[in-house]
C-alpha positions as CSV (number, residue, x, y, z in Angstrom):
1,X,-165.1,-92.5,-37.8
2,X,-167.5,-94.5,-36.1
3,X,-168.4,-96.3,-39.1
4,X,-164.6,-97.6,-38.7
5,X,-165.4,-98.2,-34.8
6,X,-168.1,-100.4,-36.0
7,X,-167.1,-102.2,-38.9
8,X,-163.5,-103.0,-36.7
9,X,-166.1,-104.1,-33.9
10,X,-167.6,-106.6,-36.5
11,X,-165.5,-108.5,-38.7
12,X,-167.8,-110.4,-40.5
13,X,-169.4,-106.8,-41.5
14,X,-166.1,-106.0,-43.0
15,X,-165.7,-108.9,-44.8
16,X,-169.0,-108.9,-46.4
17,X,-168.3,-105.4,-47.7
18,X,-165.1,-106.2,-48.9
19,X,-166.6,-108.7,-51.0
20,X,-169.4,-106.3,-52.2
21,X,-167.0,-103.7,-52.8
22,X,-164.5,-106.2,-54.7
23,X,-167.4,-107.4,-56.9
24,X,-168.5,-104.0,-57.8
25,X,-165.4,-101.8,-57.9
26,X,-162.9,-104.6,-58.5
27,X,-160.2,-102.7,-56.8
28,X,-160.8,-99.3,-58.4
29,X,-162.0,-96.2,-56.6
30,X,-165.5,-95.2,-55.6
31,X,-167.7,-93.7,-58.3
32,X,-170.8,-91.7,-58.0
33,X,-172.6,-94.4,-60.3
34,X,-171.9,-97.5,-58.2
35,X,-174.0,-99.4,-56.5
36,X,-173.1,-101.4,-53.1
37,X,-176.2,-101.3,-51.1
38,X,-174.6,-103.5,-48.4
39,X,-172.5,-99.8,-47.8
40,X,-175.5,-98.4,-47.9
41,X,-177.3,-100.1,-45.1
42,X,-173.9,-100.3,-42.8
43,X,-174.0,-96.3,-43.4
44,X,-177.9,-96.4,-42.2
45,X,-177.1,-98.7,-39.3
46,X,-174.1,-96.6,-38.3
47,X,-176.3,-93.6,-37.9
48,X,-179.1,-95.9,-36.1
49,X,-176.4,-97.0,-33.8
50,X,-174.2,-94.1,-33.5
51,X,-175.7,-90.7,-34.8
52,X,-173.2,-88.4,-35.4
53,X,-174.9,-85.1,-34.4
54,X,-176.2,-85.1,-31.0
55,X,-179.2,-82.7,-32.0
56,X,-180.7,-81.9,-35.2
57,X,-183.4,-81.5,-37.6
58,X,-185.3,-78.4,-35.8
59,X,-188.7,-77.5,-37.2
60,X,-190.4,-74.4,-36.1
61,X,-194.3,-73.4,-36.4
62,X,-195.8,-76.9,-36.5
63,X,-198.9,-76.7,-38.6
64,X,-201.2,-78.4,-36.5
65,X,-201.6,-80.2,-33.0
66,X,-199.3,-83.6,-33.5
67,X,-199.8,-86.0,-30.8
68,X,-196.3,-88.4,-30.5
69,X,-196.5,-91.3,-27.9
70,X,-199.4,-90.0,-25.7
71,X,-197.1,-86.3,-25.6
72,X,-199.3,-83.2,-27.1
73,X,-197.3,-80.9,-29.6
74,X,-199.2,-78.0,-30.1
75,X,-199.5,-76.3,-33.4
76,X,-196.9,-73.5,-34.0
77,X,-194.3,-75.2,-31.6
78,X,-190.7,-75.7,-32.1
79,X,-189.3,-79.2,-32.3
80,X,-185.6,-80.5,-32.4
81,X,-184.7,-84.1,-32.9
82,X,-182.5,-85.2,-30.3
83,X,-180.3,-88.1,-31.9
84,X,-179.8,-91.4,-29.8
85,X,-179.5,-95.0,-29.9
86,X,-182.7,-95.9,-31.9
87,X,-183.6,-98.9,-29.9
88,X,-187.5,-98.8,-29.3
89,X,-189.1,-102.0,-30.8
90,X,-185.1,-103.1,-32.5
91,X,-184.6,-106.4,-31.8
92,X,-181.1,-106.6,-30.4
93,X,-180.7,-102.9,-30.3
94,X,-177.3,-102.9,-29.3
95,X,-175.9,-104.6,-32.3
96,X,-174.6,-103.5,-35.3
97,X,-176.6,-105.5,-38.1
98,X,-176.8,-103.8,-41.5
99,X,-179.4,-106.4,-42.9
100,X,-182.0,-104.6,-41.1
101,X,-181.7,-102.2,-43.9
102,X,-181.9,-104.5,-46.5
103,X,-185.9,-104.3,-48.6
104,X,-186.8,-107.8,-46.5
105,X,-186.7,-106.3,-43.7
106,X,-188.2,-102.9,-44.7
107,X,-191.1,-105.1,-46.5
108,X,-191.4,-106.1,-43.0
109,X,-191.5,-102.7,-41.2
110,X,-194.5,-101.9,-43.1
111,X,-197.6,-100.9,-41.2
112,X,-196.0,-101.4,-38.0
113,X,-194.4,-98.5,-35.7
114,X,-190.9,-99.6,-36.5
115,X,-191.8,-98.4,-40.0
116,X,-190.5,-95.0,-38.1
117,X,-186.5,-96.9,-38.9
118,X,-187.4,-96.0,-42.4
119,X,-188.2,-92.0,-41.9
120,X,-185.7,-89.6,-43.5
121,X,-185.7,-88.1,-39.9
122,X,-184.4,-91.0,-38.5
123,X,-182.5,-92.6,-41.6
124,X,-180.2,-90.0,-43.1
125,X,-177.4,-88.3,-41.2
126,X,-177.8,-84.7,-43.3
127,X,-181.6,-84.0,-43.0
128,X,-184.1,-83.9,-45.2
129,X,-186.1,-82.0,-47.8
130,X,-185.7,-78.3,-48.3
131,X,-183.6,-78.0,-45.2
132,X,-181.4,-80.8,-46.2
133,X,-177.9,-80.1,-45.7
134,X,-176.8,-78.6,-48.9
135,X,-173.1,-80.4,-48.7
136,X,-174.8,-83.8,-47.9
137,X,-174.3,-85.4,-51.6
138,X,-170.5,-84.6,-51.2
139,X,-170.0,-85.8,-47.5
140,X,-171.6,-88.7,-48.4
141,X,-169.6,-89.6,-51.7
142,X,-166.7,-88.5,-49.7
143,X,-167.6,-91.1,-47.0
144,X,-168.3,-93.6,-49.7
145,X,-164.8,-93.0,-51.3
146,X,-162.7,-93.1,-47.8
147,X,-164.7,-96.5,-46.3
148,X,-164.6,-98.8,-49.8
149,X,-160.9,-97.6,-50.3
150,X,-159.7,-98.3,-46.6
151,X,-162.0,-101.6,-47.0
152,X,-160.5,-102.7,-49.8
153,X,-156.7,-102.0,-48.8
154,X,-157.3,-102.9,-45.0
155,X,-158.5,-105.3,-42.4
156,X,-158.6,-103.3,-39.4
157,X,-160.2,-104.5,-35.9
158,X,-159.8,-103.0,-32.1
159,X,-156.4,-102.8,-30.5
160,X,-156.4,-105.8,-27.7
161,X,-155.6,-103.3,-25.6
162,X,-159.1,-101.3,-25.7
163,X,-161.7,-102.5,-24.2
164,X,-165.7,-102.3,-24.4
165,X,-168.1,-101.6,-23.9
166,X,-167.8,-97.5,-25.0
167,X,-169.7,-94.3,-23.7
168,X,-170.6,-92.3,-26.5
169,X,-169.7,-89.1,-25.4
170,X,-172.2,-85.7,-26.9
171,X,-170.8,-82.7,-27.5
172,X,-172.3,-81.0,-30.7
173,X,-171.0,-84.6,-32.3
174,X,-171.1,-88.0,-30.6
175,X,-168.1,-89.7,-30.6
176,X,-166.4,-92.6,-28.3
177,X,-165.1,-91.9,-24.6
178,X,-162.3,-93.1,-24.5
179,X,-161.8,-93.2,-27.8
180,X,-160.2,-96.5,-29.3
181,X,-157.4,-97.7,-30.5
182,X,-157.9,-99.2,-34.0
183,X,-155.1,-101.6,-35.8
184,X,-155.0,-101.6,-39.5
185,X,-152.9,-104.3,-41.4
186,X,-153.0,-104.1,-45.4
187,X,-153.9,-106.8,-47.4
188,X,-152.9,-107.4,-50.7
189,X,-154.7,-106.3,-53.9
190,X,-155.7,-110.1,-55.2
191,X,-156.4,-111.4,-51.7
């Protein structure tokens, strides 16, 4: 749902995604071998700006002492990552900019502190490694399928009565409070 919220707030991103989907899918449904880089960048940017979960990626029994930003995490400690909007050092951190995830932008971050954005712990919504969510492939397939179908068939935007900015409310999942109203308008298939 946060993907729809971010796309409804950014009509130019929505239009660019629609172009990519039409070029790749030509009105068809998503297939597992579809290649839509811009859709993937949107999912990464959505995770950076409006992560689904509040806390995840627990690691216990750290194998060695690690210093993070001057804070010592001792060997054997348990660590959990708290998801927040990742803003540290990011240009215009409150803006939804999928282009941050292009190969060119990743190359610019290489070797800098911002390279952390490209680490799976930050980028991937389902974790990584041996503890990665076992349903992640199915969930991503469903997400790409639903988003690609909606974007190909509808234009959508925030209802005029919806006010911004939204506060993200954290329970087990993060969601905007109050939840905004999104208006959908069916578009012609050949448009």
